C-alpha positions as MATLAB code, in Angstrom:
seq = 'MKKLIYGHIVDIQIYKDLLFKAGIECLIKNEFEEASRAGFGSGLPGNADLYVDESNFEKASAIISSFKETIK';
ca = [
      -0.046   -0.103    0.070;
       1.141    3.555   -0.807;
      -0.093    6.614    0.810;
      -2.154    8.755   -1.772;
      -3.299   11.710    0.190;
      -3.439   13.127    3.696;
      -6.452   15.267    4.695;
      -9.513   16.085    6.824;
     -11.456   12.631    7.474;
     -14.694   14.159    5.591;
     -12.721   14.559    2.451;
     -10.866   11.233    2.823;
     -14.164    9.517    3.000;
     -15.454   11.348   -0.104;
     -12.246   10.136   -1.909;
     -12.538    6.443   -0.702;
     -16.141    6.346   -2.025;
     -15.032    7.719   -5.469;
     -12.225    5.110   -5.492;
     -14.607    2.450   -4.411;
     -16.887    3.266   -7.264;
     -13.973    3.008   -9.704;
     -13.280   -0.493   -8.303;
     -10.050    0.684   -6.493;
      -9.637   -0.656   -2.788;
      -8.247    1.623   -0.341;
      -7.470    1.959    3.377;
      -8.065    5.013    5.569;
      -5.525    5.253    8.461;
      -6.364    7.685   11.207;
      -3.398    7.896   13.567;
      -4.969   10.212   16.201;
      -7.967    7.701   16.559;
      -5.703    4.665   16.829;
      -3.370    6.530   19.307;
      -6.372    7.605   21.461;
      -7.709    4.170   21.811;
      -4.376    2.948   22.937;
      -4.104    5.805   25.339;
      -1.612    7.916   23.603;
      -1.849   11.219   22.064;
      -0.491   11.430   18.353;
      -1.522   12.912   15.071;
      -4.302   15.594   14.454;
      -7.786   15.042   15.214;
     -10.134   14.967   12.181;
      -7.467   13.914    9.876;
      -6.574   10.815    8.119;
      -4.168    9.172    5.473;
      -5.750    7.431    2.541;
      -3.779    4.397    1.067;
      -4.021    2.434   -2.099;
      -2.220   -0.459   -3.757;
       0.775    0.823   -5.679;
      -0.779   -0.900   -8.998;
      -3.640    1.491   -8.696;
      -1.696    4.533   -7.476;
      -1.605    6.495  -10.749;
      -5.265    5.784  -11.692;
      -6.461    6.729   -7.966;
      -4.350    9.904   -8.274;
      -6.024   10.953  -11.526;
      -9.400   10.279  -10.118;
      -8.683   12.558   -7.007;
      -7.208   15.271   -9.114;
     -10.083   15.249  -11.397;
     -12.697   15.443   -8.596;
     -10.705   18.286   -7.163;
     -10.899   20.173  -10.364;
     -14.734   19.928  -10.503;
     -15.113   21.537   -6.967;
     -13.021   24.548   -7.583;
];
């Protein structure tokens, strides 16, 4: 897995849904939430990383870029 993007969890969830519709599996990693559950404080609340398989990285990146252009 390769990190595609970092951002607010709401945006990351939107990107995940877009990629899912395109047939690309991905993983959301929220370090703050994980650390909080373990009793530590790390990361920023409300932010997360979105990971995709390296073989889908270019396609996923293009989908996210295209989506960002439509909301400007």
